[in-house]
C-alpha positions in Angstrom: 9.1 -8.8 11.7 10.7 -7.2 8.6 7.7 -8.1 6.6 5.4 -6.3 9.0 7.7 -3.3 9.0 7.5 -3.3 5.2 3.7 -3.5 5.3 3.5 -0.7 7.8 5.5 1.6 5.5 3.4 0.6 2.5 0.1 1.3 4.4 1.4 4.6 5.7 2.2 5.7 2.1 -1.2 4.6 0.9 -2.9 6.7 3.6 -0.9 9.7 2.8 -1.4 9.4 -1.0 -5.1 8.9 -0.6 -5.5 12.0 1.5 -3.3 13.9 -0.9 -5.4 12.7 -3.9 -8.7 13.6 -2.2 -7.4 17.1 -1.3 -5.9 18.1 -4.6 -7.0 15.9 -7.5 -10.3 14.1 -7.0 -12.6 16.8 -8.5 -10.4 17.4 -11.6 -11.4 16.3 -15.1 -7.8 15.7 -16.1 -8.4 11.9 -16.0 -5.2 10.9 -17.7 -3.2 12.8 -15.1 -5.3 11.4 -12.3 -4.6 7.9 -13.7 -0.8 8.6 -13.7 -1.0 9.8 -10.1 -3.0 6.8 -9.0 -0.6 4.4 -10.7 2.4 6.2 -9.2 0.7 5.8 -5.8 0.7 2.0 -6.2 4.3 1.9 -7.5 5.8 4.3 -4.9 4.0 2.7 -2.0 5.3 -0.7 -3.0 8.9 0.3 -3.8 9.9 3.2 -1.6 10.7 1.0 1.4 13.5 -0.5 -0.7 15.0 2.9 -1.7 18.1 3.7 0.3 19.7 7.2 0.1 21.5 7.0 3.4 24.8 7.6 1.6 23.4 10.9 0.4 22.2 11.8 3.9 25.3 11.0 5.8 27.9 11.6 3.1 31.4 10.8 4.4 30.3 10.8 8.1 31.7 7.9 10.0 30.1 6.2 13.0 31.7 7.4 16.2 34.3 5.2 17.8 33.1 6.0 21.3 29.8 6.8 22.8 29.0 8.9 25.8 27.3 6.5 28.0 25.5 9.3 29.8 23.4 9.8 26.6 22.2 6.2 26.7 20.2 5.3 29.8 21.2 2.1 31.5 18.9 0.3 33.8 19.8 -2.6 36.2 16.9 -4.7 37.0 16.7 -7.2 39.9 17.2 -10.7 38.7 14.0 -12.7 38.9 14.0 -16.5 38.7 10.7 -18.1 37.7 10.2 -21.8 38.5 8.6 -23.3 35.4 7.7 -26.4 37.5 5.3 -24.5 39.7 1.8 -25.9 39.5 -1.3 -23.7 39.1 0.4 -21.2 36.8 0.0 -21.6 33.0 3.2 -21.7 31.1 3.2 -19.8 27.8 6.9 -20.1 26.9 6.1 -21.9 23.7 3.5 -19.4 22.5 4.5 -16.7 20.1 2.0 -14.1 19.1 3.8 -12.7 16.0 3.9 -16.0 14.1 0.2 -16.5 14.8 -0.7 -13.1 13.5 1.6 -13.5 10.5 -0.1 -16.8 9.7 -3.6 -15.3 9.9 -2.5 -12.4 7.7 -0.9 -14.6 5.0 -4.0 -16.9 5.1 -6.3 -14.1 4.3 -4.0 -12.7 1.6 -3.8 -16.1 0.0 -7.6 -16.4 0.1 -7.9 -13.0 -1.7 -5.4 -14.1 -4.4 -7.2 -17.3 -4.9 -10.5 -15.4 -5.2 -8.9 -13.2 -7.8 -7.7 -16.2 -9.8 -11.2 -17.7 -9.7 -12.6 -14.4 -11.0 -10.1 -14.4 -13.9 -11.1 -18.0 -14.6 -14.7 -16.9 -14.6 -14.0 -14.4 -17.3 -12.1 -17.0 -19.4 -15.1 -19.3 -19.0 -17.5 -16.6 -20.2 -15.3 -15.9 -23.2 -15.1 -19.7 -24.0 -18.9 -19.8 -24.3 -19.0 -17.0 -26.9 -18.7 -16.9 -30.7 -16.5 -14.5 -32.5 -18.0 -11.9 -34.8 -16.9 -8.5 -36.2 -18.7 -5.3 -35.3 -17.7 -2.1 -37.0 -14.3 -3.5 -37.7 -13.8 -4.7 -34.1 -13.5 -8.3 -33.0 -16.4 -9.1 -30.6 -17.1 -12.1 -28.5 -20.9 -12.5 -28.7 -23.1 -14.7 -26.6 -26.9 -14.6 -26.3 -28.0 -13.9 -22.7 -24.9 -12.0 -21.7 -26.6 -9.3 -19.6 -23.9 -6.7 -19.5 -21.0 -5.8 -21.9 -17.5 -6.1 -20.5 -13.9 -6.1 -21.6 -10.8 -7.7 -20.2 -7.4 -7.0 -21.8 -8.1 -7.5 -25.6 -11.5 -9.2 -25.2 -14.8 -7.3 -25.7 -17.9 -9.4 -24.9 -21.5 -8.6 -25.3 -24.9 -9.7 -26.6 -25.3 -7.6 -29.7 -29.0 -8.5 -30.0 -30.0 -6.5 -26.9 -29.0 -3.1 -28.3 -29.8 -0.7 -31.1 -27.2 0.5 -33.6 -26.6 3.7 -31.7 -26.2 1.9 -28.4 -23.8 -0.6 -29.9 -21.7 2.2 -31.2 -21.6 3.8 -27.7 -20.8 0.6 -26.0 -18.1 -0.3 -28.5 -16.4 3.1 -28.1 -16.5 2.7 -24.4 -15.0 -0.8 -24.3 -12.4 0.0 -27.0 -11.1 2.7 -24.7 -10.6 0.2 -21.9 -8.8 -2.1 -24.4 -6.7 0.5 -26.1 -5.5 2.1 -22.8 -4.9 -1.3 -21.1 -7.2 -0.5 -18.2 -7.2 -4.2 -17.1 -3.6 -3.7 -16.0 -4.7 -1.0 -13.5 -7.5 -3.3 -12.3 -5.2 -6.2 -11.7 -2.6 -4.0 -10.0 -5.1 -2.6 -7.5 -6.6 -6.0 -6.9 -3.2 -7.2 -6.0 -2.7 -4.3 -3.7 -5.9 -5.0 -1.9 -5.0 -8.6 -1.5 -1.7 -7.7 0.2 -2.9 -4.7 2.2 -6.4 -6.0 2.9 -6.3 -4.7 6.4 -5.8 -1.1 5.3 -9.1 0.7 4.4 -7.2 3.2 2.3 -6.2 0.4 -0.1 -9.9 -0.3 -0.8 -10.6 3.4 -1.2 -7.8 3.7 -3.7 -9.2 0.7 -5.6 -12.6 2.5 -5.8 -10.9 5.7 -7.1 -8.9 3.8 -9.7 -11.9 1.8 -11.0 -14.0 5.0 -11.2 -11.3 7.0 -13.0 -11.1 4.3 -15.7 -14.8 4.7 -16.3 -14.4 8.5 -16.5 -11.7 8.0 -19.2 -14.0 5.7 -21.2 -17.0 8.0 -20.8 -14.9 10.9 -22.0 -13.8 9.0 -25.1 -17.4 8.2 -26.0 -18.5 11.9 -25.6 -15.5 13.3 -27.5 -16.3 11.0 -30.4 -19.5 12.9 -31.1 -22.1 10.7 -29.3 -25.0 12.6 -27.7 -24.4 12.9 -24.0 -28.1 12.6 -22.9 -28.6 9.4 -24.9 -25.4 7.9 -23.6 -26.4 8.7 -20.0 -29.8 7.1 -20.5 -28.1 4.0 -21.9 -25.9 3.9 -18.7 -29.0 4.2 -16.6 -30.7 1.3 -18.3 -27.7 -0.9 -18.0 -27.2 0.0 -14.3 -30.0 -2.5 -13.4 -28.2 -5.4 -15.0 -25.8 -7.8 -13.3 -22.1 -7.4 -13.9 -20.5 -10.2 -15.9 -17.4 -10.3 -13.7 -15.9 -8.0 -11.0 -12.4 -7.9 -12.5 -13.6 -7.0 -16.0 -14.2 -3.4 -17.2 -18.0 -3.3 -17.3 -19.9 -0.8 -19.4 -21.5 0.3 -16.1 -20.2 0.2 -12.6 -21.6 1.5 -9.3 -21.8 5.2 -8.5 -23.5 6.0 -11.8 -24.5 9.4 -10.4 -20.8 10.4 -10.0 -20.1 9.3 -13.6 -22.9 11.5 -14.9 -21.8 14.4 -12.7 -18.2 14.2 -14.1 -19.5 14.0 -17.7 -21.5 17.3 -17.2 -18.8 19.1 -15.1 -16.9 22.0 -16.6 -13.5 20.9 -17.8 -10.5 21.6 -15.5 -8.2 24.2 -17.0 -5.1 22.9 -18.6 -2.8 25.0 -16.4 -4.1 23.1 -13.4 -1.8 20.3 -14.6 1.0 22.1 -12.8 -0.3 21.1 -9.4 0.3 17.5 -10.2 4.0 18.2 -9.6 3.1 18.4 -5.9 3.3 14.7 -5.8 7.1 14.9 -6.2 7.8 16.4 -2.8 5.5 13.8 -1.2 7.5 11.0 -2.8 10.8 12.7 -1.7 9.5 13.0 1.9 8.6 9.3 2.0 12.0 8.3 0.7 13.8 10.6 3.1 11.7 9.2 6.0 12.5 5.7 5.0 16.2 6.4 4.7 16.3 8.2 8.1 14.8 5.1 9.7 17.5 3.0 8.1 20.2 5.3 9.4 18.9 4.9 12.9 18.6 1.2 12.6 22.0 0.8 11.2 23.5 3.0 13.9 22.0 1.0 16.7 23.0 -2.3 15.1 26.4 -1.3 13.9 29.2 -3.4 15.4 31.4 -0.4 15.9 28.7 1.3 18.0 28.0 -1.8 19.9 31.7 -2.4 20.7 32.1 1.3 21.8 29.0 1.0 24.0 30.4 -2.1 25.7 33.8 -0.5 26.2 32.2 2.6 27.7 29.9 0.5 30.0 32.7 -1.8 31.1 35.4 0.9 31.4 37.2 0.8 34.8 35.9 3.3 37.3 38.1 5.0 39.9 37.9 2.6 42.9 37.7 5.4 45.5 34.9 7.1 43.6 33.2 3.7 43.1 33.3 2.7 46.8 33.2 6.0 48.7 31.4 8.4 46.4 28.1 8.2 48.2 29.2 6.8 51.6 29.3 9.3 54.5 31.1 7.0 57.0 34.0 4.9 55.7 34.0 1.2 56.7 36.3 0.2 59.5 37.5 -3.3 60.6 36.7 -4.2 64.2 39.9 -3.8 66.2 41.6 -1.5 63.7 44.0 -2.1 60.9 46.6 -3.9 63.0 44.0 -6.5 64.0 43.1 -7.0 60.3 46.8 -7.5 59.4 47.7 -9.7 62.4 44.5 -11.4 62.8 
């Protein structure tokens, strides 16, 4: 049950962060700041359920030694005895829904992790079939027939025979940005998030935003190096019809090419707009406060002092006259009177 509560908190945070990102940051060209916000989203969503500031919220406040039982509704239900031996009625006493759902959830999560491992293995296999060469001072893994260039951590792989000198320079600048800025770390982190929170559509939407922003960063690096924007965009368009080498790698072209070209040609966001990225701090504070408030409520309910006080209040002796005659209009009498009761 605690695992499901943790996942619920994580998924709520992902939904809030995604909506916040779409509202304030998505159209910006401050790609490094956007990357920081997206990575902060992953970190905060995963870690804030463990942050406890209840000591800050309650200070020196002590749990009450007594509880007004009128504030806690008490219900007495009629006892019902069910005969498990009765025939014709199915017995589900052994069936537990939560363990079954937990098993299904874990099975799908494990499947996604295994799939990710196989994808990493596929990249390693691709690299093992290459030969190492040097291109413009950069170590390259070359293989004939490799349809699309890609990078993964420190590896850059491509078929250099397919491109002109200008195209090779553009491709190399693009992939060097992925390598230099460790974009593969972002990719693995968001893949892990989707494996754990696969049921949450906002996790997959955040994955899309993170992968796309990494391409924006690499595109910006190519253009700021002096490459011609029109030629580079045509090169992207040509490569868009080629099959990706591996989904986990940073490919020279990914889907939504139209969005990439749009961001390349968009007017740069003013530097002063960076101030609005501070808005994420109140959102993080609100999540931590919400989590700690829930912990206070849970600890109050489960605290032994509170439970003992509740039991004492519930079991406290009640005035007998009030208990017996409070709502009785006619007092009970023994047939024959009190003398008959005593002598009889």
